[in-house]
Kinemage of the C-alpha trace (Angstrom):
@kinemage 1
@onewidth
@group {chain A} dominant
@subgroup {mainchain}
@vectorlist {calphas} color= white
{ca met a 1} P 85.659 76.313 126.582
{ca asn a 2} L 84.869 76.450 122.888
{ca pro a 3} L 85.968 78.865 120.127
{ca arg a 4} L 82.659 80.743 120.112
{ca gln a 5} L 82.870 81.358 123.860
{ca leu a 6} L 86.435 82.567 123.528
{ca lys a 7} L 85.586 84.963 120.702
{ca thr a 8} L 82.734 86.345 122.788
{ca phe a 9} L 85.008 86.699 125.813
{ca leu a 10} L 87.610 88.619 123.764
{ca ala a 11} L 84.941 90.935 122.367
{ca val a 12} L 83.798 91.797 125.898
{ca ala a 13} L 87.406 92.315 126.984
{ca arg a 14} L 88.094 94.569 124.006
{ca phe a 15} L 85.008 96.789 124.259
{ca gly a 16} L 84.400 96.730 128.028
{ca asn a 17} L 80.733 97.029 127.136
{ca leu a 18} L 78.229 94.181 126.813
{ca thr a 19} L 76.018 95.910 124.257
{ca arg a 20} L 78.866 96.686 121.867
{ca ala a 21} L 80.403 93.246 122.365
{ca ala a 22} L 77.055 91.560 121.643
{ca ala a 23} L 76.732 93.518 118.392
{ca glu a 24} L 80.292 92.545 117.422
{ca val a 25} L 79.630 88.801 117.779
{ca asn a 26} L 75.987 88.914 116.577
{ca leu a 27} L 74.415 87.777 119.844
{ca ala a 28} L 71.561 89.038 121.959
{ca gln a 29} L 72.940 90.606 125.129
{ca ser a 30} L 71.224 87.984 127.241
{ca ser a 31} L 72.880 85.198 125.235
{ca leu a 32} L 76.251 86.892 125.614
{ca ser a 33} L 75.793 87.162 129.384
{ca asp a 34} L 74.820 83.492 129.550
{ca gln a 35} L 77.984 82.512 127.675
{ca met a 36} L 80.208 84.537 129.986
{ca gln a 37} L 78.533 83.174 133.117
{ca ser a 38} L 78.911 79.637 131.765
{ca leu a 39} L 82.608 80.246 131.090
{ca glu a 40} L 83.179 81.615 134.595
{ca gln a 41} L 81.349 78.642 136.126
{ca glu a 42} L 83.414 76.207 134.082
{ca leu a 43} L 86.667 77.807 135.214
{ca gly a 44} L 85.498 78.470 138.738
{ca val a 45} L 86.796 82.055 138.729
{ca gln a 46} L 85.453 85.543 138.127
{ca leu a 47} L 86.727 86.955 134.830
{ca phe a 48} L 85.030 90.375 134.878
{ca glu a 49} L 84.276 93.167 137.322
{ca arg a 50} L 80.849 94.542 136.471
{ca ser a 51} L 79.789 98.126 137.215
{ca arg a 52} L 77.552 100.861 135.821
{ca gln a 53} L 80.494 102.062 133.717
{ca gly a 54} L 80.867 98.676 132.022
{ca val a 55} L 83.006 95.618 132.601
{ca thr a 56} L 86.731 95.300 133.264
{ca leu a 57} L 88.963 92.268 133.444
{ca thr a 58} L 89.960 90.793 136.772
{ca pro a 59} L 93.560 89.544 137.178
{ca ala a 60} L 92.274 86.097 136.200
{ca gly a 61} L 90.534 87.689 133.212
{ca his a 62} L 93.801 89.203 131.973
{ca val a 63} L 95.444 85.767 132.092
{ca met a 64} L 92.447 84.309 130.298
{ca gln a 65} L 92.718 86.962 127.570
{ca thr a 66} L 96.268 85.921 126.730
{ca tyr a 67} L 95.379 82.247 126.488
{ca ala a 68} L 92.131 82.903 124.589
{ca glu a 69} L 94.052 84.770 121.890
{ca glu a 70} L 96.584 81.968 121.606
{ca ile a 71} L 93.960 79.205 121.576
{ca leu a 72} L 91.963 80.890 118.811
{ca ala a 73} L 95.084 81.580 116.773
{ca leu a 74} L 96.118 77.925 117.073
{ca his a 75} L 92.572 76.825 116.223
{ca asp a 76} L 92.607 78.873 113.012
{ca glu a 77} L 96.161 77.823 112.191
{ca ala a 78} L 95.267 74.137 112.551
{ca gly a 79} L 92.297 74.489 110.215
{ca ile a 80} L 94.379 76.251 107.568
{ca ala a 81} L 97.225 73.738 107.778
{ca ile a 82} L 94.929 70.714 107.642
{ca arg a 83} L 92.946 72.021 104.669
{ca ala a 84} L 96.169 72.949 102.878
{ca ala a 85} L 97.556 69.451 103.428
{ca ala a 86} L 94.353 67.984 102.015
{ca glu a 87} L 94.434 70.543 99.159
{ca thr a 88} L 90.828 71.514 99.846
{ca ser a 89} L 91.346 75.109 100.991
{ca glu a 90} L 90.903 78.123 98.756
{ca gln a 91} L 94.324 79.635 98.109
{ca thr a 92} L 94.016 83.240 99.217
{ca leu a 93} L 96.314 85.682 100.977
{ca ala a 94} L 95.518 88.951 102.720
{ca ile a 95} L 98.289 91.560 102.894
{ca gly a 96} L 98.203 94.638 105.105
{ca thr a 97} L 100.402 97.661 104.514
{ca leu a 98} L 100.774 101.425 104.797
{ca glu a 99} L 99.445 103.740 102.099
{ca thr a 100} L 102.862 104.837 100.842
{ca ile a 101} L 104.238 101.294 100.635
{ca ala a 102} L 101.137 100.118 98.776
{ca ala a 103} L 101.464 102.835 96.149
{ca glu a 104} L 105.225 102.861 95.706
{ca lys a 105} L 106.252 99.249 96.391
{ca leu a 106} L 103.336 96.845 96.063
{ca ala a 107} L 101.568 98.342 93.048
{ca gly a 108} L 104.318 96.930 90.879
{ca phe a 109} L 105.093 93.776 92.834
{ca leu a 110} L 101.617 92.269 93.350
{ca pro a 111} L 100.629 92.053 89.639
{ca his a 112} L 103.898 90.204 88.949
{ca phe a 113} L 103.239 87.791 91.801
{ca arg a 114} L 99.654 87.248 90.634
{ca glu a 115} L 100.877 86.526 87.118
{ca ala a 116} L 103.366 83.972 88.432
{ca his a 117} L 100.780 82.410 90.776
{ca pro a 118} L 97.320 82.803 89.202
{ca glu a 119} L 95.929 80.167 91.570
{ca ile a 120} L 96.420 82.464 94.585
{ca gly a 121} L 93.832 85.161 95.301
{ca leu a 122} L 95.143 88.374 96.851
{ca thr a 123} L 93.533 90.959 99.125
{ca leu a 124} L 95.292 94.228 100.010
{ca lys a 125} L 94.272 96.131 103.141
{ca ile a 126} L 95.537 99.665 103.736
{ca gly a 127} L 95.789 101.023 107.275
{ca gly a 128} L 97.938 102.682 109.899
{ca ser a 129} L 100.514 101.009 112.106
{ca ala a 130} L 97.984 100.202 114.836
{ca asp a 131} L 95.582 98.737 112.259
{ca leu a 132} L 98.251 96.412 110.911
{ca gln a 133} L 99.084 95.166 114.400
{ca his a 134} L 95.426 94.519 115.198
{ca trp a 135} L 94.846 92.728 111.875
{ca leu a 136} L 97.842 90.473 112.471
{ca glu a 137} L 96.597 89.623 115.947
{ca asp a 138} L 93.028 88.775 114.906
{ca gly a 139} L 94.062 86.962 111.717
{ca ser a 140} L 92.501 89.468 109.288
{ca ile a 141} L 95.766 89.546 107.341
{ca asp a 142} L 98.399 86.899 106.680
{ca leu a 143} L 101.263 89.328 106.220
{ca ala a 144} L 102.083 92.943 107.088
{ca ile a 145} L 104.608 94.927 105.048
{ca thr a 146} L 105.545 98.008 107.017
{ca phe a 147} L 108.337 100.060 108.537
{ca asp a 148} L 109.947 98.655 111.664
{ca arg a 149} L 108.726 100.257 114.909
{ca gly a 150} L 111.352 98.541 117.039
{ca gln a 151} L 108.802 96.350 118.813
{ca thr a 152} L 109.187 92.646 119.555
{ca asp a 153} L 106.415 90.090 119.907
{ca glu a 154} L 107.161 86.377 120.171
{ca arg a 155} L 103.906 85.558 118.398
{ca phe a 156} L 105.239 86.971 115.133
{ca ile a 157} L 108.247 86.660 112.842
{ca ser a 158} L 109.742 89.654 111.070
{ca arg a 159} L 112.164 89.766 108.174
{ca leu a 160} L 114.061 92.745 106.814
{ca ile a 161} L 113.403 93.631 103.179
{ca ser a 162} L 115.405 96.832 102.773
{ca his a 163} L 116.633 100.031 104.354
{ca glu a 164} L 114.677 102.899 102.816
{ca pro a 165} L 116.315 106.342 103.007
{ca leu a 166} L 114.400 109.271 104.455
{ca ser a 167} L 114.396 112.633 102.691
{ca leu a 168} L 114.348 116.157 104.050
{ca ile a 169} L 111.997 118.102 101.778
{ca ser a 170} L 110.918 121.685 101.249
{ca gly a 171} L 108.420 123.377 98.947
{ca asn a 172} L 110.874 126.184 98.243
{ca ala a 173} L 113.516 125.651 95.574
{ca gly a 174} L 115.588 128.434 97.103
{ca ala a 175} L 115.480 127.137 100.693
{ca pro a 176} L 118.852 127.530 102.448
{ca leu a 177} L 120.836 124.327 102.703
{ca pro a 178} L 121.278 123.231 106.337
{ca thr a 179} L 124.875 122.656 107.345
{ca ala a 180} L 124.201 121.308 110.865
{ca leu a 181} L 121.379 119.359 112.465
{ca ala a 182} L 120.900 122.095 115.051
{ca glu a 183} L 119.727 124.376 112.247
{ca leu a 184} L 116.810 122.028 111.568
{ca ser a 185} L 115.573 122.449 115.130
{ca glu a 186} L 114.662 126.027 114.267
{ca leu a 187} L 112.559 125.098 111.243
{ca pro a 188} L 108.791 124.410 111.173
{ca phe a 189} L 107.963 120.786 110.338
{ca ile a 190} L 104.919 118.755 109.338
{ca ala a 191} L 104.663 115.217 110.731
{ca thr a 192} L 102.192 112.482 111.530
{ca gly a 193} L 100.732 112.159 115.027
{ca asp a 194} L 102.284 110.433 118.028
{ca gly a 195} L 102.120 106.644 117.798
{ca cys a 196} L 102.436 106.528 114.016
{ca val a 197} L 105.442 104.712 112.577
{ca tyr a 198} L 106.374 107.774 110.510
{ca arg a 199} L 106.380 109.978 113.614
{ca arg a 200} L 108.663 107.487 115.343
{ca leu a 201} L 111.079 107.688 112.407
{ca phe a 202} L 110.987 111.483 112.601
{ca asp a 203} L 111.631 111.599 116.367
{ca thr a 204} L 114.328 108.906 116.184
{ca ala a 205} L 116.269 110.756 113.475
{ca phe a 206} L 116.823 113.677 115.840
{ca ala a 207} L 117.098 111.666 119.071
{ca glu a 208} L 119.928 109.515 117.689
{ca ala a 209} L 121.826 112.686 116.800
{ca ala a 210} L 121.174 114.131 120.292
{ca val a 211} L 119.487 117.156 118.720
{ca ala a 212} L 116.206 118.646 119.905
{ca ala a 213} L 113.344 117.776 117.559
{ca pro a 214} L 111.894 120.701 115.563
{ca arg a 215} L 108.530 122.249 116.302
{ca ile a 216} L 105.623 120.439 114.646
{ca val a 217} L 103.419 123.145 113.152
{ca thr a 218} L 100.951 120.757 111.523
{ca gln a 219} L 100.085 117.094 112.087
{ca ala a 220} L 98.714 115.129 109.146
{ca asp a 221} L 97.407 111.582 108.929
{ca ser a 222} L 99.343 110.408 105.867
{ca ile a 223} L 102.648 110.858 104.089
{ca thr a 224} L 100.859 111.909 100.900
{ca thr a 225} L 99.169 114.718 102.811
{ca ile a 226} L 102.463 115.764 104.395
{ca val a 227} L 104.169 115.982 100.991
{ca arg a 228} L 101.331 118.111 99.643
{ca leu a 229} L 101.446 120.425 102.646
{ca val a 230} L 105.209 120.792 102.240
{ca ala a 231} L 104.657 121.627 98.563
{ca ser a 232} L 102.228 124.373 99.594
{ca gly a 233} L 104.867 125.980 101.797
{ca val a 234} L 103.497 125.148 105.253
{ca gly a 235} L 106.803 123.753 106.493
{ca tyr a 236} L 109.481 121.118 106.010
{ca gly a 237} L 109.056 117.337 106.106
{ca leu a 238} L 111.103 114.213 106.739
{ca val a 239} L 109.543 111.396 104.717
{ca pro a 240} L 110.558 108.130 103.011
{ca arg a 241} L 112.265 108.985 99.715
{ca leu a 242} L 110.091 106.487 97.891
{ca ala a 243} L 107.092 108.765 98.581
{ca ile a 244} L 108.473 111.836 96.850
{ca asp a 245} L 109.840 110.650 93.496
{ca ala a 246} L 106.837 111.746 91.433
{ca his a 247} L 106.522 115.063 93.303
{ca ala a 248} L 110.227 115.798 92.894
{ca lys a 249} L 110.058 115.165 89.139
{ca arg a 250} L 107.161 117.639 88.845
{ca gly a 251} L 109.004 120.198 90.925
{ca asp a 252} L 106.383 120.200 93.710
{ca val a 253} L 108.957 119.538 96.432
{ca phe a 254} L 112.719 119.736 96.661
{ca glu a 255} L 115.044 117.400 98.515
{ca leu a 256} L 117.614 119.036 100.751
{ca pro a 257} L 120.858 117.415 101.914
{ca trp a 258} L 120.710 115.977 105.409
{ca pro a 259} L 123.548 117.224 107.613
{ca gly a 260} L 125.546 114.159 108.564
{ca lys a 261} L 124.520 110.551 108.021
{ca ala a 262} L 121.114 110.423 106.351
{ca pro a 263} L 118.444 108.556 108.378
{ca ser a 264} L 116.707 105.500 106.989
{ca ala a 265} L 113.704 103.292 107.747
{ca ser a 266} L 113.742 99.487 107.858
{ca leu a 267} L 111.095 97.980 105.601
{ca ile a 268} L 110.033 94.628 107.051
{ca met a 269} L 107.584 91.788 106.566
{ca val a 270} L 105.742 90.485 109.649
{ca trp a 271} L 103.668 87.314 109.906
{ca arg a 272} L 102.358 84.987 112.584
{ca arg a 273} L 104.638 82.264 113.884
{ca arg a 274} L 103.135 78.869 112.977
{ca arg a 275} L 104.052 75.238 113.386
{ca val a 276} L 103.208 74.629 109.730
{ca gln a 277} L 103.573 77.543 107.318
{ca pro a 278} L 100.927 77.711 104.542
{ca pro a 279} L 102.648 77.064 101.181
{ca thr a 280} L 100.956 80.113 99.652
{ca leu a 281} L 102.472 82.394 102.267
{ca ser a 282} L 105.889 80.823 101.800
{ca arg a 283} L 105.709 81.639 98.076
{ca leu a 284} L 104.749 85.233 98.786
{ca leu a 285} L 107.531 85.679 101.344
{ca ala a 286} L 110.142 84.344 98.943
{ca ala a 287} L 108.949 86.569 96.097
{ca ala a 288} L 108.757 89.688 98.274
{ca gln a 289} L 112.227 89.090 99.709
{ca thr a 290} L 113.640 88.992 96.175
{ca glu a 291} L 111.585 91.588 94.316
{ca leu a 292} L 111.041 94.275 96.957
{ca arg a 293} L 114.698 94.674 97.919
{ca pro a 294} L 116.652 97.465 96.158
{ca leu a 295} L 118.478 96.423 93.029
{ca arg a 296} L 122.258 96.194 93.234
{ca pro a 297} L 124.042 97.919 90.337
{ca ala a 298} L 124.815 94.569 88.685
{ca asp a 299} L 121.189 93.444 89.031
{ca ala a 300} L 119.924 96.701 87.557
{ca arg a 301} L 122.324 96.395 84.609
{ca leu a 302} L 121.228 92.811 83.883
{ca arg a 303} L 117.535 93.750 84.086
{ca his a 304} L 118.129 96.681 81.719
{ca glu a 305} L 120.065 94.521 79.260
{ca gly a 306} L 117.423 91.808 79.439
């Protein structure tokens, strides 16, 4: 087995289609088939079931997929660590995050980090929750900054940055103030689709209070879109407070009191578990842990006085 074979194998496993997998790894389909046959011969097992509909993994293939991912991750990790130790690697970091976090949290933080560490190049990738997970797995990003989805994966380390409050918002300044959670169940809401981290936060807020979730009248693909739809009067929204500050100041949306304990979202950093952590990533983690957390009153006073 070699890294190229393993990357080809994972492409076939991911697409279930030889033509699409060949395009992904820049191989002729015949060359791809030869690689897979060679890998099966080396292992002495069948990794794929082939049919007119495509290819699917055999039980042995599923085991192989797990090890192939780990072997490639370790291969890349070793190269990074060795080059860093020899001080020959380019110092770059790729960060993945959600749209709202990028605009409201990282837009201020990253320039400060870059100023403090001009030798480190930064790349910011914006995507959904599933994108961030995929990018972490394939090594496209070094770090994800996102809201916690309650998932655990031994391949990765997560660290809490802050608890971000969620806000109940309306586009109507005269909207009646809810006095009980049950009243919210009768209201029309706008939310992201199933599987999105924001939708999980929405559903969890009502599930933890043992109250039926409201009817979703419109699904939107981003928090910015949800806020704008709320401002237009389509319905209510439950969104991270950090996403509405500018809109609230302009009077586009209005925050309503949440009956009972207000829900919050855990903002976390997630990165791959490694034997040797790249020094550049360690610097970023330390800076993010300090600068992205909410200021305590004493900290805010000192910063203001300084």
